[in-house]
N, C-alpha and C positions, 0 to 999 in steps of 0.2 A: 259051366256057364260064370261069365264074367259080367257083374251086375255093376253099371256104372252110374256115377251122380249125373242127374239130369235126364236119365231114361225115364220113358213111362213103359211099365209092364203090367201084365195080368198078375192080380194077386187074389189068394184066397182068403178073406179077413174074416171067416166062421172058425169059431165060435164068437159072437159077440154079447155085449149085454147094452141095456139102455138104448141111448141115442147114437152109439157108434154105426159106422158103415158097414154093412153086412154083405156077405156073398162073394162073387169071383167079380172083381172089378178092376179098373185101371187104377195104378198108384203112381207118383212121380218119386222118384228117389232122390233123397236130399242128402243122405250121408256120403262123406266122401270115398273114394274108391277103396283106400287102404283099409279103412273100417269095415267095407263090405267085403274085402277080400280075407280079412284076418279073423272078424268077430263071429261069422255065421249068422248074423241078424243084419238089416238094414232099418233105416231110418225113412218113413216115406210119408206123404199125405196122399188122401183119397181123393180121386176125381171124380166127377159126374158131368153126364152130358144133358144134365135138366137145368135151365135158367135159374139162376140165383137172385132172389131177393137181398140177402145181404152182399154187401160191397167189401172193397179192401178196408180192413186187413183180414177179414174173415174168408173172404173167397176172391179170386183172380181169374178172369176170362182170359185163356190161353189161345195164343194165336200161331202155335207152332204149324207150321203147314205138314209136317209129318203125320200128326194125329189124325184117325180115322172121322172122327167127328169133333163138332164146336166142344169144348172143354172148359169147365171150372174146376180149378184147383181148390180143395176145402181146406183152407190153410188150419183151420181150427180142427181137423180132424188128422192130427198127425199119430202115427203109430211105430213102435219098434216091431218088426217082423222077422221071423227066420227066414233064411234065404230059401228054405223048403218050401215056403208058400209063395215064392216068386215065379214066376212063369214067362212066356213070351213077351219078348220086346214089342212095343207098338210103336215107338217113335222116340222123339227128345224134344224137351224145351231149349230155347235160346238161352245164353249165359245170363242175358237182362231178364228174362222171366224167372229164371230161379234166384238171382239176385233179388228180385222184388218179393219171391214167396218168403225167403229167409228174412226181408225187411218186415213182412208181416208177421211173421211168427215172432220176431223180436217184438213188436207193437204189443201182440196179444200177451207175451209172458213177461214183457219187462225188459229193459237190458241197458 
């Protein structure tokens, strides 16, 4: 299974601690393809279908038509995950949305 940057995939996020996103949920893959292929891990952000009060840079409403539901990227919920936690592909975001998410992450962590 090849995991690509910009894909939305199912992931098993358990076990978690505190306010981390939990359970089987969609994630957006942020890491570059070569990293995904060689490291055995991916860097991803959790998605939710619940409308979010916090706006950008903490969350971003996704408009990708390939997603089965209206979704928000929870930019502040970034995780490094083993590829063993990654499941089926649900869709992908546009290069523009991916760039906005990376920009939001840069705003949160500084850069």
